[in-house]
PAZAPA-4460 file (N, C-alpha, C; in steps of 0.05 Angstrom, whole numbers, plus 32768, in hexadecimal, padded with zeros to 4 digits):
% residues 259
    n_x    n_y    n_z   ca_x   ca_y   ca_z    c_x    c_y    c_z   seq   type   mol
   8A58   790A   8928   8A58   7924   891B   8A62   7921   88FE     1      X     A
   8A54   792E   88ED   8A5B   792D   88D0   8A72   793F   88CB     2      X     A
   8A87   7934   88BE   8A9F   7943   88B9   8A9F   794E   889C     3      X     A
   8AA5   7966   889A   8AA5   7974   8880   8AC1   7973   8874     4      X     A
   8AC2   7973   8859   8ADC   7976   884C   8AE6   7991   884F     5      X     A
   8B00   7994   8856   8B0B   79AF   8859   8B0F   79BD   883F     6      X     A
   8B0E   79D7   883F   8B13   79E6   8826   8B2D   79DF   8819     7      X     A
   8B42   79DA   8829   8B5D   79D3   881E   8B5B   79BA   880F     8      X     A
   8B4D   79A5   881A   8B4C   798C   880C   8B3B   798F   87F2     9      X     A
   8B27   799F   87F2   8B18   79A5   87DA   8B2A   79B1   87C4    10      X     A
   8B3A   79C4   87CB   8B4C   79D0   87B7   8B61   79BB   87AE    11      X     A
   8B69   79A9   87C0   8B7C   7994   87B8   8B70   7982   87A3    12      X     A
   8B56   797B   87A6   8B4A   7969   8793   8B47   7976   8777    13      X     A
   8B40   7990   8778   8B3E   799D   875E   8B59   79A0   8750    14      X     A
   8B6E   79A4   8760   8B88   79A5   8754   8B91   798B   8748    15      X     A
   8B8A   7974   8755   8B91   795B   874A   8B83   7956   8730    16      X     A
   8B69   795D   872E   8B5C   7959   8715   8B68   796B   86FF    17      X     A
   8B6F   7983   8705   8B7C   7995   86F2   8B96   7989   86E8    18      X     A
   8BA6   797E   86FA   8BC0   7973   86F3   8BBD   795B   86E0    19      X     A
   8BA9   794A   86E7   8BA3   7934   86D5   8B9A   793C   86BA    20      X     A
   8B89   7951   86B9   8B80   795B   869E   8B96   7967   868E    21      X     A
   8BA9   7976   869C   8BC0   7981   868E   8BD2   796B   8683    22      X     A
   8BD5   7955   8693   8BE5   793E   868A   8BDA   7932   8670    23      X     A
   8BBF   792F   8671   8BB1   7923   8659   8BB5   7935   8641    24      X     A
   8BB3   7950   8645   8BB6   7963   862E   8BD2   7961   8624    25      X     A
   8BE6   7961   8636   8C02   7960   862D   8C07   7946   861D    26      X     A
   8BFB   792F   8626   8BFF   7916   8618   8BF3   7917   85FD    27      X     A
   8BDB   7922   85FB   8BCD   7925   85E0   8BDD   7937   85CE    28      X     A
   8BE8   794D   85DA   8BF7   7960   85CA   8C11   7953   85BF    29      X     A
   8C1F   7944   85CF   8C36   7935   85C6   8C30   7922   85B0    30      X     A
   8C19   7913   85B3   8C11   7900   859D   8C0C   790F   8584    31      X     A
   8BFE   7926   8586   8BF7   7935   856E   8C10   7940   8560    32      X     A
   8C24   7949   8570   8C3C   7953   8563   8C4B   793D   8556    33      X     A
   8C4C   7925   8562   8C5A   790E   8556   8C4D   7906   853B    34      X     A
   8C31   7906   853A   8C24   7900   8521   8C2A   7915   850C    35      X     A
   8C2B   792F   8514   8C30   7945   8501   8C4C   7941   84F5    36      X     A
   8C61   793C   8506   8C7C   7938   84FD   8C7E   7921   84EA    37      X     A
   8C6F   790B   84F0   8C70   78F3   84DE   8C64   78F9   84C4    38      X     A
   8C4D   7908   84C3   8C40   790F   84AA   8C52   7921   8499    39      X     A
   8C60   7936   84A6   8C71   7947   8496   8C88   7937   848B    40      X     A
   8C94   7924   849A   8CA9   7914   8490   8CA1   7904   8477    41      X     A
   8C8A   78F8   8478   8C7F   78E9   8461   8C7A   78FB   844A    42      X     A
   8C6F   7912   844F   8C68   7925   8438   8C82   792E   842A    43      X     A
   8C98   7933   843A   8CB0   793C   842E   8CBE   7926   841E    44      X     A
   8CBE   790D   842A   8CCC   78F7   841E   8CBF   78EB   8406    45      X     A
   8CA4   78ED   8404   8C95   78E2   83ED   8C9A   78F2   83D5    46      X     A
   8C9F   78E5   83BD   8CA3   78F3   83A4   8C8A   7900   839B    47      X     A
   8C8D   7918   8390   8C75   7927   8386   8C6D   791B   836B    48      X     A
   8C53   7916   8368   8C49   790A   8351   8C3E   7920   833D    49      X     A
   8C43   791D   8324   8C39   7930   8310   8C2D   791F   82F9    50      X     A
   8C20   792D   82E7   8C15   7920   82D0   8C1F   792D   82B6    51      X     A
   8C24   791D   82A2   8C2C   7927   8288   8C1A   791A   8273    52      X     A
   8C20   7921   825A   8C11   7915   8243   8C25   790D   822E    53      X     A
   8C1E   78F6   8221   8C2F   78EB   820B   8C21   78F0   81F2    54      X     A
   8C2C   7901   81E1   8C21   7906   81C6   8C34   7915   81B4    55      X     A
   8C2C   791B   819B   8C3B   7929   8187   8C37   7946   818B    56      X     A
   8C4C   7956   8190   8C4A   7973   8192   8C53   797F   8177    57      X     A
   8C49   7997   8172   8C4F   79A5   8158   8C5F   79BE   815E    58      X     A
   8C74   79C2   814D   8C87   79D8   8150   8C8A   79E7   8136    59      X     A
   8C92   7A01   8138   8C98   7A11   8122   8CB4   7A1F   8125    60      X     A
   8CC2   7A23   8110   8CDD   7A30   8112   8CD9   7A4D   8116    61      X     A
   8CEA   7A58   8128   8CEB   7A75   812E   8D07   7A7F   8129    62      X     A
   8D0B   7A97   8131   8D25   7AA4   812D   8D3B   7A97   813F    63      X     A
   8D33   7A8B   8156   8D46   7A80   8167   8D44   7A62   816A    64      X     A
   8D35   7A55   8158   8D32   7A38   8159   8D15   7A30   815A    65      X     A
   8D0F   7A19   8165   8CF4   7A0F   8166   8CE3   7A1E   817A    66      X     A
   8CCA   7A22   8173   8CB7   7A2F   8185   8C9E   7A1E   8185    67      X     A
   8C91   7A1B   819C   8C78   7A0C   819F   8C63   7A1B   818F    68      X     A
   8C56   7A0C   817D   8C42   7A19   816B   8C2A   7A23   817A    69      X     A
   8C1F   7A39   8171   8C07   7A45   817D   8BEE   7A3A   8174    70      X     A
   8BEF   7A29   815F   8BD7   7A1C   8154   8BDE   7A01   814A    71      X     A
   8BC9   79F1   8145   8BCE   79D6   813A   8BD7   79D5   811E    72      X     A
   8BE2   79BF   8115   8BEC   79BC   80F9   8BD6   79BE   80E4    73      X     A
   8BBE   79B8   80EB   8BA8   79B8   80D7   8BA1   79D5   80CE    74      X     A
   8BA5   79E8   80DF   8B9E   7A03   80D9   8BB6   7A14   80D3    75      X     A
   8BCE   7A0C   80DB   8BE6   7A1B   80D6   8BEC   7A1B   80B8    76      X     A
   8BF3   7A32   80AD   8BFA   7A34   8090   8C17   7A3D   808E    77      X     A
   8C2A   7A2B   808E   8C46   7A34   808A   8C4B   7A40   806F    78      X     A
   8C5E   7A53   806E   8C64   7A5F   8054   8C7C   7A51   8047    79      X     A
   8C82   7A58   802F   8C99   7A4C   8022   8CB2   7A54   8032    80      X     A
   8CC2   7A40   8037   8CDA   7A45   8047   8CD7   7A40   8065    81      X     A
   8CBF   7A39   806E   8CBC   7A32   808A   8CC4   7A16   8092    82      X     A
   8CC9   7A12   80AB   8CCF   79F8   80B5   8CBD   79F1   80CC    83      X     A
   8CB0   79D9   80CB   8C9E   79D0   80DF   8CA9   79B7   80EB    84      X     A
   8CA3   79B2   8105   8CAD   799A   8113   8C99   798C   8123    85      X     A
   8C9D   7972   8127   8C8B   7962   8137   8C9C   7951   814A    86      X     A
   8C95   794F   8163   8CA4   7940   8176   8C92   792F   8188    87      X     A
   8C99   7915   818A   8C89   7904   819B   8C97   7901   81B6    88      X     A
   8C8A   7908   81CC   8C97   7907   81E6   8C83   7908   81FC    89      X     A
   8C8C   7905   8214   8C7D   7909   822D   8C89   791E   823D    90      X     A
   8C7A   7932   8246   8C85   7947   8258   8C70   7950   826B    91      X     A
   8C79   795E   827F   8C66   7967   8294   8C55   797F   828D    92      X     A
   8C60   7992   827F   8C53   79AB   8278   8C5E   79B8   825F    93      X     A
   8C53   79CE   8257   8C5C   79DB   823E   8C79   79E5   8240    94      X     A
   8C82   79EC   8257   8C9D   79F5   825A   8CB1   79DF   8259    95      X     A
   8CA7   79C6   825C   8CB8   79AF   825D   8CB7   79A0   8242    96      X     A
   8CA7   79A8   8230   8CA3   7999   8216   8CBE   7996   8207    97      X     A
   8CC1   797E   81FC   8CDA   7979   81EC   8CD7   7982   81D0    98      X     A
   8CEB   798F   81C6   8CEC   799A   81AA   8CF7   7984   8199    99      X     A
   8CF2   7987   817E   8D00   7975   816B   8D1E   7978   816F   100      X     A
   8D2D   7962   816D   8D49   7963   8173   8D5B   796D   815B   101      X     A
   8D4E   7970   8143   8D5C   797A   812C   8D56   7999   8129   102      X     A
   8D6A   79A8   8123   8D66   79C5   8121   8D56   79CC   8108   103      X     A
   8D44   79E1   8109   8D33   79E8   80F2   8D44   79F7   80DE   104      X     A
   8D53   79EA   80CD   8D64   79F7   80B9   8D57   79F3   809D   105      X     A
   8D49   7A07   8093   8D3A   7A02   807A   8D4D   79FE   8062   106      X     A
   8D62   7A0E   8060   8D75   7A0B   804A   8D81   79EF   8049   107      X     A
   8D86   79E5   805F   8D92   79C9   8060   8D7D   79B4   8059   108      X     A
   8D65   79B7   8064   8D50   79A2   8061   8D44   79A3   8045   109      X     A
   8D43   79BA   8038   8D37   79BD   801E   8D4B   79C3   8008   110      X     A
   8D64   79BD   800D   8D79   79C4   7FF9   8D74   79B8   7FDD   111      X     A
   8D68   79A2   7FDB   8D64   7994   7FC2   8D49   7998   7FB6   112      X     A
   8D39   79AA   7FC1   8D1E   79AF   7FB7   8D1C   79CB   7FAC   113      X     A
   8D1A   79CF   7F92   8D19   79EA   7F87   8CFD   79F7   7F89   114      X     A
   8CFB   7A11   7F89   8CE3   7A1F   7F89   8CD2   7A18   7F71   115      X     A
   8CB8   7A1B   7F74   8CA5   7A16   7F5F   8C8E   7A28   7F60   116      X     A
   8C87   7A35   7F4B   8C70   7A47   7F4B   8C56   7A3A   7F53   117      X     A
   8C46   7A47   7F65   8C2D   7A3B   7F6D   8C30   7A27   7F84   118      X     A
   8C48   7A22   7F8D   8C4D   7A0E   7FA3   8C5F   7A1B   7FB8   119      X     A
   8C62   7A0D   7FCD   8C75   7A17   7FE3   8C84   79FF   7FEE   120      X     A
   8C9C   7A05   7FF8   8CAC   79F0   8004   8CAB   79F4   8023   121      X     A
   8CA4   79DE   8030   8CA2   79DE   804D   8CB4   79C7   8058   122      X     A
   8CC8   79CF   8067   8CD9   79BA   8073   8CCB   79AE   808B   123      X     A
   8CCC   7992   808C   8CC0   7984   80A2   8CD4   7974   80B2   124      X     A
   8CD3   7977   80CD   8CE4   7966   80DE   8CD1   7956   80F0   125      X     A
   8CD6   793C   80F0   8CC6   7929   8101   8CD9   791B   8114   126      X     A
   8CD5   791F   812E   8CE6   7912   8142   8CD4   78FE   8152   127      X     A
   8CDA   78E5   814F   8CCB   78D0   815C   8CD0   78CD   8179   128      X     A
   8CE3   78DC   8184   8CE8   78DB   81A0   8CF9   78C3   81A9   129      X     A
   8CFB   78BF   81C2   8D0C   78AA   81CE   8CFC   7892   81D7   130      X     A
   8D0A   787C   81DC   8CFD   7864   81E6   8CF0   7869   8201   131      X     A
   8CFB   787B   8211   8CF0   7881   822B   8CD5   788D   8229   132      X     A
   8CCF   789C   8213   8CB5   78A9   8210   8CA2   7898   8200   133      X     A
   8CAA   7881   81F6   8C99   786F   81E6   8C84   7861   81F8   134      X     A
   8C6D   785D   81EC   8C58   784E   81FB   8C61   7832   8201   135      X     A
   8C56   7825   8214   8C5D   780B   821B   8C5A   77F8   8204   136      X     A
   8C6F   77E7   81FF   8C6D   77D4   81E8   8C76   77DE   81CD   137      X     A
   8C7D   77F9   81CC   8C84   7805   81B1   8CA0   7812   81B4   138      X     A
   8CAD   7814   819D   8CC7   7821   819B   8CC6   7835   8185   139      X     A
   8CD4   784C   8188   8CD3   7860   8173   8CDF   7856   8158   140      X     A
   8CD4   785E   8141   8CE0   7856   8128   8CFC   7861   8124   141      X     A
   8D0C   7853   8115   8D28   785D   810F   8D2A   7865   80F1   142      X     A
   8D38   7879   80EA   8D46   788B   80FD   8D33   789B   810E   143      X     A
   8D3D   78A5   8124   8D2B   78B3   8137   8D20   78CD   812B   144      X     A
   8D30   78DA   811B   8D27   78F3   810E   8D26   78F0   80F0   145      X     A
   8D10   78F9   80E4   8D0D   78F8   80C8   8D06   7914   80BE   146      X     A
   8D0F   791A   80A6   8D09   7935   809C   8D00   7933   807F   147      X     A
   8CF3   7948   8075   8CE9   7949   805A   8CE5   7965   8051   148      X     A
   8CE1   7969   8038   8CDC   7985   802D   8CC7   7982   8017   149      X     A
   8CAE   797D   801E   8C99   797A   800A   8C93   7995   7FFB   150      X     A
   8C8D   7992   7FE2   8C84   79AA   7FD2   8C66   79A8   7FD1   151      X     A
   8C58   79BA   7FDF   8C3B   79B9   7FE2   8C2F   79D2   7FD6   152      X     A
   8C15   79D2   7FD3   8C07   79E9   7FC9   8C09   7A01   7FDC   153      X     A
   8C06   7A19   7FD2   8C0B   7A30   7FE2   8BFA   7A34   7FFB   154      X     A
   8BE2   7A28   7FFB   8BD0   7A2C   8012   8BCE   7A12   8023   155      X     A
   8BE2   7A00   801F   8BE2   79E7   802E   8BE8   79EC   804C   156      X     A
   8BDC   79DB   805C   8BE1   79DE   807A   8BF9   79CE   8082   157      X     A
   8C02   79D1   809A   8C18   79C3   80A4   8C12   79A5   80A6   158      X     A
   8BF9   799D   80AB   8BF1   7981   80AC   8BF4   7975   8090   159      X     A
   8BEE   7984   807C   8BEF   797A   8060   8C0C   7976   8059   160      X     A
   8C1D   7989   8061   8C3A   7986   805B   8C45   796D   8069   161      X     A
   8C3C   7969   8082   8C45   7950   8091   8C3C   7937   8082   162      X     A
   8C23   7937   8079   8C19   791E   806D   8C28   7917   8052   163      X     A
   8C35   792B   8046   8C45   7926   802E   8C5F   7915   8033   164      X     A
   8C68   7916   804C   8C81   7909   8052   8C7F   78F4   8068   165      X     A
   8C68   78F1   8075   8C67   78DF   808C   8C4D   78CF   808F   166      X     A
   8C43   78C5   807A   8C2B   78B4   807B   8C33   7898   8087   167      X     A
   8C20   788A   8094   8C05   7893   809A   8C03   78A4   80B3   168      X     A
   8BF0   78B6   80B3   8BEB   78C6   80CB   8BD2   78BB   80D9   169      X     A
   8BD2   78BE   80F2   8BBA   78B3   8102   8BAF   78CA   8113   170      X     A
   8B95   78CE   8112   8B86   78E1   8122   8B71   78D3   8132   171      X     A
   8B69   78E0   8149   8B53   78D5   8158   8B39   78E3   8150   172      X     A
   8B23   78DD   815F   8B08   78E8   8157   8B07   7906   815A   173      X     A
   8B19   7911   816A   8B19   792F   816E   8B2F   793C   815C   174      X     A
   8B39   792E   8148   8B4C   7938   8135   8B67   793E   8141   175      X     A
   8B6C   7931   8158   8B87   7933   8165   8B9B   7921   8155   176      X     A
   8BB2   792C   814F   8BC7   791D   8141   8BD2   7909   8154   177      X     A
   8BCF   78EF   814F   8BD6   78DB   8162   8BEE   78CA   8158   178      X     A
   8BF2   78C8   813E   8C08   78B8   8134   8C14   78C2   811A   179      X     A
   8C2E   78C1   8117   8C3C   78C9   80FE   8C4C   78B1   80F4   180      X     A
   8C48   78AB   80DB   8C55   7893   80CF   8C50   787A   80E0   181      X     A
   8C38   7879   80EB   8C2F   7862   80F9   8C38   7860   8116   182      X     A
   8C45   7875   8120   8C50   7875   813B   8C44   788B   814C   183      X     A
   8C39   7884   8163   8C37   7869   816E   8C1E   785C   8161   184      X     A
   8C1C   7842   8164   8C08   7833   8157   8BED   7837   8165   185      X     A
   8BED   783E   817E   8BD4   7843   818D   8BD9   7858   81A2   186      X     A
   8BC3   7860   81AF   8BC5   7875   81C2   8BC5   7891   81B5   187      X     A
   8BBD   78A5   81C6   8BBB   78C0   81BC   8BB9   78D4   81D3   188      X     A
   8BCF   78E1   81D9   8BCF   78F5   81ED   8BC8   78EB   8209   189      X     A
   8BCE   78D2   820F   8BC7   78C7   8229   8BD7   78D3   8240   190      X     A
   8BCB   78D4   8257   8BD9   78DF   826F   8BED   78CB   8279   191      X     A
   8C03   78D5   8282   8C19   78C4   828D   8C20   78CF   82A9   192      X     A
   8C23   78BD   82BC   8C2A   78C5   82D7   8C48   78C9   82D7   193      X     A
   8C51   78DE   82E3   8C6E   78E5   82E4   8C76   78E8   8301   194      X     A
   8C8F   78E4   8307   8C9B   78E9   8321   8CAE   7901   831F   195      X     A
   8CA8   7916   832F   8CB9   792D   832E   8CD6   7927   8333   196      X     A
   8CE8   7930   8322   8D05   792B   8327   8D0F   7914   8317   197      X     A
   8CFD   7905   830A   8D07   78EE   82FA   8D0D   78F8   82DE   198      X     A
   8D17   78E5   82CE   8D1E   78EC   82B1   8D05   78ED   829F   199      X     A
   8CEE   78E4   82AB   8CD6   78E3   829A   8CCE   7900   8293   200      X     A
   8CC6   7903   827A   8CBD   791D   8270   8CA2   7919   8263   201      X     A
   8C93   792E   825F   8C79   792B   8252   8C71   7942   8241   202      X     A
   8C5B   7941   8234   8C52   7956   8224   8C40   7969   8233   203      X     A
   8C3C   7981   822A   8C31   7996   8239   8C14   799A   8234   204      X     A
   8C09   7992   8220   8BED   7997   821A   8BE7   7988   8201   205      X     A
   8BD2   798F   81F3   8BCB   7980   81DB   8BC4   7994   81C5   206      X     A
   8BCA   798B   81AC   8BC3   799C   8195   8BB3   798A   8183   207      X     A
   8B9C   7993   817B   8B8C   7981   816A   8B8E   798A   814D   208      X     A
   8B84   797A   813C   8B85   797F   811F   8B77   7997   8116   209      X     A
   8B66   79A3   8126   8B58   79BC   8120   8B67   79D5   8128   210      X     A
   8B7F   79D0   8134   8B8F   79E8   813B   8B8B   79F1   8156   211      X     A
   8B7C   79E2   8167   8B78   79E9   8183   8B90   79E1   8193   212      X     A
   8B9B   79F3   81A4   8BB2   79ED   81B3   8BAB   79F2   81D0   213      X     A
   8BAF   79DE   81E1   8BAA   79E0   81FD   8BC4   79E4   820B   214      X     A
   8BCB   79FD   8212   8BE5   7A02   821C   8BE7   79FD   823A   215      X     A
   8BD0   79FB   8248   8BD0   79F6   8264   8BD9   79D9   8269   216      X     A
   8BF0   79D5   8277   8BFA   79BB   827C   8BF2   79B1   8298   217      X     A
   8BFB   7999   829E   8BF3   798D   82B8   8BFA   799D   82D0   218      X     A
   8C10   79AC   82CF   8C18   79BD   82E6   8C03   79D2   82EB   219      X     A
   8BF9   79DF   82D5   8BE5   79F4   82DA   8BCA   79E8   82E2   220      X     A
   8BC4   79D1   82D7   8BAA   79C5   82DE   8BA9   79BC   82FB   221      X     A
   8BC0   79B0   8304   8BC0   79A6   831F   8BC2   79BC   8334   222      X     A
   8BCB   79D4   832C   8BCE   79E9   8340   8BB4   79F1   834D   223      X     A
   8B9D   79EE   8340   8B84   79F5   834A   8B76   79DD   8357   224      X     A
   8B82   79C5   8357   8B74   79AE   8360   8B85   799F   8375   225      X     A
   8B95   79AE   8384   8BA4   79A1   8399   8BBC   7992   8390   226      X     A
   8BC8   7999   837A   8BDF   798B   8370   8BF7   798D   8384   227      X     A
   8C08   7978   8384   8C1D   7977   8397   8C34   7989   838D   228      X     A
   8C41   7996   83A0   8C58   79A8   8399   8C72   799C   83A3   229      X     A
   8C70   7983   83AF   8C88   7977   83B9   8C8E   797C   83D7   230      X     A
   8C7E   798D   83E5   8C82   7992   8401   8C69   798D   8410   231      X     A
   8C69   7991   842A   8C52   798D   843B   8C3B   799F   8432   232      X     A
   8C23   7994   8432   8C0C   79A3   8428   8C03   79B8   843C   233      X     A
   8BF5   79CC   8433   8BEA   79E1   8444   8BD8   79D6   8459   234      X     A
   8BC8   79C1   8451   8BB6   79B4   8464   8BC5   79A7   847B   235      X     A
   8BDB   799A   8474   8BEB   798D   8489   8BF6   79A1   849D   236      X     A
   8C01   79B7   8494   8C0B   79CC   84A5   8BF6   79D7   84B6   237      X     A
   8BDF   79DE   84AA   8BC8   79E9   84B8   8BBF   79D6   84CE   238      X     A
   8BBD   79BC   84C7   8BB5   79A8   84DB   8BC7   79A8   84F3   239      X     A
   8BE2   79AA   84ED   8BF5   79AA   8504   8BF2   79C2   8515   240      X     A
   8BEC   79DA   8509   8BE8   79F1   8518   8BCF   79EF   852A   241      X     A
   8BBA   79E1   8520   8BA2   79DD   852F   8BA8   79CC   8547   242      X     A
   8BB8   79B7   8543   8BBF   79A5   855A   8BCD   79B5   8570   243      X     A
   8BE0   79C5   8568   8BEF   79D5   857B   8BDD   79E8   858A   244      X     A
   8BCA   79F6   857B   8BB9   7A08   8588   8BA6   79FB   859C   245      X     A
   8B9C   79E3   8594   8B8A   79D5   85A7   8B99   79CC   85BF   246      X     A
   8BB2   79C2   85BB   8BC1   79B9   85D2   8BC8   79D1   85E5   247      X     A
   8BCF   79E8   85DB   8BD4   79FF   85EB   8BBB   7A07   85FB   248      X     A
   8BA5   7A06   85EE   8B8C   7A0E   85FB   8B85   79FB   8612   249      X     A
   8B8B   79E1   860D   8B85   79CD   8622   8B97   79D2   863A   250      X     A
   8BB1   79D7   8636   8BC2   79DD   864C   8BBA   79F4   865C   251      X     A
   8BB1   7A0A   864E   8BA9   7A22   865B   8B90   7A1E   866C   252      X     A
   8B7D   7A0D   8661   8B65   7A07   8670   8B6C   79F7   868A   253      X     A
   8B7E   79E4   8688   8B86   79D4   869F   8B92   79E5   86B4   254      X     A
   8BA4   79F8   86AC   8BB0   7A09   86BF   8B9C   7A1C   86CD   255      X     A
   8B88   7A24   86BD   8B73   7A37   86C8   8B63   7A28   86DD   256      X     A
   8B5D   7A0E   86D7   8B4D   79FF   86EB   8B5D   79FB   8705   257      X     A
   8B78   79F6   8702   8B89   79F2   8718   8B89   7A0B   872A   258      X     A
   8B8A   7A22   871C   8B8B   7A3C   872B   8B70   7A41   8739   259      X     A
***
């Protein structure tokens, strides 16, 4: 006589398969959670990378001190009694740009230069920056800060006033001011990798000899291209949420089959 499997034994087999499926799901879920925690740990521990630029920035004296110039030195037309400044440095963005270290004091800088009809006096401050900001293989000229008070024609630009006290000047093919008094000898506005939290600083944008100023710095540029903010990325968190959701669904399916 042929024996049939009892209904109870059939239910028992289905329950065993459900238990094994649930075990596999729980194992996969645990592995996914472990991978997620490891990824978050690495993301938090790793230093955030940023980019800066090494170049000469142009400044103008204001009521409260130095202010980042709104145009380049080739088009700026300082008036008699104005003070202009140039600083060589590396920084991450415009808010982080280093100012000339000497205060813009026209009376002090031009004390020995009398007025002259048809001309104007423009005080010039040139800060060559620190050795830390210097390109590889170069050192800033000494003294680190130089000043002058050229007497130039009334319609002279800031670049022309600078040329009176700091030759030779070096420009690139796009008229970007690359070197003052021969420093640096090479390079022009090159990008520099920075580590957030270090002492490294950078420039914020570039100003060319035609007066064009790019105020958007690396921080603004990287914001739209997945730049790091120093914490776990949105993609990482979303991936973790997906793992949890899939694991929960798997457990639910296994319990449903068991039932």
